[in-house]
N, C-alpha and C positions, 0 to 999 in steps of 0.2 A: 434456583431461578435461572432463566435463560436471558442473556443480554448480548448486545452487539458491541464490539470493540474495534477501534482503529488505533493501533499502537505506533504507527510510523507516520509522523507528520513533520512539518517544519514551522519555525517562527519567522518573523520578519528579518531576523539576523542571518538567514541563509541566503546565498546568492539566488537571484531569479525567483524571489518570492514576493508575495503581496506585502506592501508596507503597512497595510492595515491589520496584519496578524497580531493579536494580543490575547492574553488569557480570556478577556471578556468576549472578544469576537469568536474565539474558538468555542467558548461555552454556548453562545447563542446558536451557532451553526451546528454544534453537536446535538442540541435539542431539536433543531429543525430536521436534522437527518435521522434522529432516533438512536443516537449513540449513547450508551450508558458509561462506557469507559473510553477515554481518549489519552493517547500519549501526549506528553508535554512537548516532545521534540526538542532538539538542540540543547540538551542538558549540559553540554560542555562550554557553552558561551557565557562568559561572566555576566554580561548585562542581562541576558535572559534569565539566568539563574537568580540574579538579584530580584528581578521582577516576579519570578515564581515565588520566592521566599516572602515577598511583600504581599502578594495577593492570594496565595493558597494557604489552606489550613489542613492539617492531617484529619481525615475523617475516619475511615477504617484503617487498620494497620497496613502501612505502605501505600495507601491511596489518599488522594487529596481532593478537596473541593474548593471552589471559590469562597472567599470570606463572605459571611452573610451581608456585611456592609456593601459589598460590590454586587453580589448576586441579586439582592433585593431591588437594586436599581435597574436591572436588566429585564424584568418581567414584561414591560411594555413592548420590548423588541421581539418577544417570543409569542407566537400564537398560543392561546390558552390550551388548545388541543395538543400542543407539543411540550408543554411544561412538564418538568420532572427532574430526575436526579441524573447528573453527570459527574463522574469522578475522573481524576487525572492520575496517570501513572508516569513516573520519571523515565523518560526515554530520550535517546539521541542516536544520531547516525554519524559514523566516522568513516572517512575515506582513507584507506591505507594504500600508499603508493611506494613500492620498494622493488628491489631486484631479488629474484630467487630463481635458482636453476638456470641462470643465464638469460632470463627474460624479465622485462619490466612488468610488474603485477599492479593492477589497479582494482581494488576490491572494497566494496561498501558493506558496512555491518550495522545492524540495528542492535542497540544495547538497552537493557532495562536494569534499573537499580531499585533496591527495596527501601531507600530512604535518603534524606539529604545528607546525613552524616557519612554514609558510604560513598555518596556521590562526591562529597568534599575530598575524601581520601583519593578517590579515583582521579579527579581533576587535578589535584596537586601533583600526582605522578605524571600526568600528561603534559602539564605546563613545562616540565623539564625537557620535553621532547619537541614541542612545537607551539605555535602561537594559537591559542584557543579563541582569541578575540577577533581573528581575521574573518571568520566565517562560522555560521551556526553549524555547518557540517564541516568540521576542520579536516584539512589534508595533512596527514602525518606520514613521515618516512619510517613507518613502523610495520614490521612483519605481522600478519594477521595472527599468527600463533603467539607472538609476544604481546599483542594487544589483549588477547584472551587471557594470558597469564596475569597481566597487570590487573585486569578486571576481577579475576578470581581472587587475587591477593587483596584487593580493595574490599571485596565482600563475596564470599563463596555462594551466596544466594542470588547474585546477579546473573544475568543471562546475556549471551551473545548469540544473535540470530543472523546468519548470512542474509543480506538484503537482496531482493529482486535477483535471484541467483543466476538467471540466464542472460541478463542485459549485456550486450556485446562489450561495452567499454569499461564497465565498473561493477564487476560481480565475480563471485567465486568460480562460476563455470563460463564466464563471458568469452566469446569467440576471439576477442581482440587481446585480452590481457588476463585471462583466468587460468584455471587448472582443470584437469580431467577428473580428479577425485578430491574428496574432502581431505583425505589423508595427506595429499601433496601440499595442501594449504595449511593444515593445522597440526600436522605431525603427531607428536606424542600426546597432544591434548584434544585430539579429534573426538574422543568419547564425551567431552563436555558440550559438544554441539548436539542439541537434542531436537531442534526444529529449524525450519528454513521458511523464507518468504517467497511466494510464487512470482510476484511482480505482475505488472499489467499485461504483459505479452504472452503469458502462459497460464494454463489452468490446471486443476488437479490431475485429470487423466494424463495430460502430457508429462507431468512430473512423475507419475507412477509407472512410467515406462522404464525407469532407471532403478534397478534393484539396489544400487548403492545408497539410495535414499529411503529404503524400506523402513529402517529403524527410526527415521526422523519424522516428526509430526509437521504438518503443513499449516501455515497461517497466511492470511492475506490482509493487507493494509493499503491505504490510499497513497502513501508517500506524497500527501497533498502539499502544494506550494501556495495555495490560497484556500480560504475557509469554505468556499462553495464546492471544492473538490473533496472535502471530507466524506468518508464513507463510500467512495466509488468502489473500493474493495474493503472488506471487513471480515472479522472472525466472530463466530457465534460461540459463546461460552455458556455452559450450564453448570455454574459454580456459585458459591457465595462470593461476595465482594470483599476481596482482600488481596494483597500482593501475593501471599503464600498460595492462595487458591488458584489465582491466575497462573502463577509460575508452575504449580503442580500440573495444571491442565496442559500447558505448553510442553512440559518435559515428559509427561507420561501418556498424554492423550486422553486421560480420564477427565471428562467434563469439557472436552473440545468437541463441539457438536457439528461443526461444519464451517463453510466459508461463503462469503458473498464475493463474486468475481466479476471483473470486466469480461466481456467477450474478448478472448485473447487476440482475435484478429484486429480489434480496435487499438491494441497496444502499439506503440510507435516503433517497436523493433520486432514485430512478429515475423515478417518475411525478410528476404535479403534485398539489397539494392543500393542505389546511389540516389540520394534525394536531389542533389544538384543536377544530375543528368536525367532525372525523371525516369529512372529505371527501377523496376520492381520485379523480383523473380521468386518462384518457388524453388525449393532446394534442388530438385532435379535439373532445372534450368541453370542454376548457379554452377552445379558440378560440370555440366556440359561445356560451360564457358571457362572452366578452370578457375573459378572465383574472380575473374577479371571483368571489369566493366567494358562493354563493347563500344561505349562512347568515348571515354577518356583513357581507357587502358589501365586504370589503377585498380587496386583490390576492392572488391565489393564489400560492403558491410554485411557480414554473415549474421542473420537474425536468430531469433530464439527457436523457432520451429526447426530450422536446419541444425542448430547446435544440439537440441534435444535428440533429434534423429541420429546424430553422429555418436552420442554417448549412450543411447538407449540400448538395453540388452533384452527387451521384450517387444513382441509385436502387438500384444494387447495389454492394457494397463492393469495393474493390481487395482481392485475396486476401491476408489477413494471414499472418504467420508462425504456425506451429502453436501452439495453446493448448488448454487443457482447463479447463472450469469445474468447480470442486469445492465440496463442502459439507464444512465442518470435521468431523472424526471425532466430536467430542463432540456435535455437532448430530445426526449420524446416530444415534448411540447413544441420545440423548435421545428421538428419535422411536420407535426400536425398543423402548426400555424404558419409554416413556410417563412420563418424569419429567424434571425440569429438567437442563439440560446441566451446571450447576455442582454438582449434588448429589453426595454421597459415592458413591452407587450407580453413577452414570455414570463418575465419575473413577476409581473402583477398576477398573471394566471397561476403561477407557481405558488405564490403566497396565498392566493384564494383557495387553492386546493389543500394546502397544509391547514388552513383555518377550518376547512370543512371536514377533513378526514384524519388529520394527525401527521406525524413525521413522514418524510419522504420514503425511508426504507420500509416502513410499515405498509405504505400504499403499494410499493413495488413488490414486496415479498409476501405479505400476509392477508391483506383485505380480500374478501371474496369478490370475484369478478362481477357478480350480480350487484353487489353493494356499490362498487365503483361505477357501474353502468347507471344505476338509479341516481347516484349523487353527483357524479362528475361527467356523465355522458357516455354514449355508446362508442365514440371514436377512441377515447382514452381507454375504455374498457377493452376494446378489441386490440389496441396497441399492447397493453400489458399482458393480455392473454397470449398474443403471439410471442412476446418476449419470454414469458414463462415456459412456453412450449418450444423455445429455440427455433421458431419459424421467423428467421431474420434474413436480411440481405447484407452480405458482408463484403466490404472493400478493405483489404488488409493494409495495415500500417507497415512501414519499413524505414530504416535508416533515419530515425528521429522524426518521422512524419506519422501522426496519428492516423489510424484507419477510420472508417465510417461504417456504422451499423445502422441500417434502415429497417423499418417495419412495414412500409407500404411501397408497392409499385406505383408508377405514375397512373393516376386515375382511380386508385383504390379508395382514397378518402372521399 
């Protein structure tokens, strides 16, 4: 079977996240998005783990579902066209901040665990190192290599996946606090790193310019801080539903069918710049300025494209697995209707479309354009056709400011 998965998300216990995030809310929006497998997020936080234990039941080996007593009460919140099965996999993100080779390193990692018993062993080890209750994404003064060792000792079937690997401030290759190679980060345990996460500001071809990543598989996830952002990036699996099958696909590539991507230019660290100075530069411009802001004189935030180009050892990428860059449906409607994507007008139309045709990602990825045209109208059909063909207008993000992807010039609609 083929299904969509989003393995990297957060709960309401992480900083700067929606306070409405709960297992119930995540289930509802997973169905609206068309996600069959969803990470729990924040599996180190004691209160969140307690809630997961209360509300989830093991379904397939290593995967969990909402208890029937809860899921049965949620059907009225989900359009009939979107109802179906969603499973949870135990996942969490950890921020490692530590000194190595004379530099302060700040690296985020996505972790997966095969069961609550393994997770209990893991969390007990981490409790000796830092306060797990302070944040759903805990900050630990722990070397990435040592975190990997603790995880493997807790359960050898667990997985550590470097998160959003190019983000300037908090990633393994980040321009501000990262490394130049995986070996520098993980040392003698590098072989246990079998996959990485692209992040919103890069796409598969960019990552396949670096031969040091050839042996690693590529996955994409939303890193959502609110339920409406689920599935903005996702991974397509062609496996059975079980932790073992998902793990095998991530580590070997067998059954890893492709990814759903943000347009990388929309990511908030794609280009270089200074947000406060309203300065945005392509890599060549940054180099000409010596990486200094011409307004304030401070160092520019070197973005993902620049960092990829510095580490790349190919001019053309190794051909990646299939992927499609998408624009979230609410953003498309916002452009068409000329109002904010969170407005009642847009959300009413969004819900109407899901009721008519099913989950958001099925509309964006799979429905024939002719069907979209006849059922949802020619403007939306043209918008999705342009998106699928990569005929978009791009305003790149930089230094923490999201970019903007448009589908229509003035007057087109």
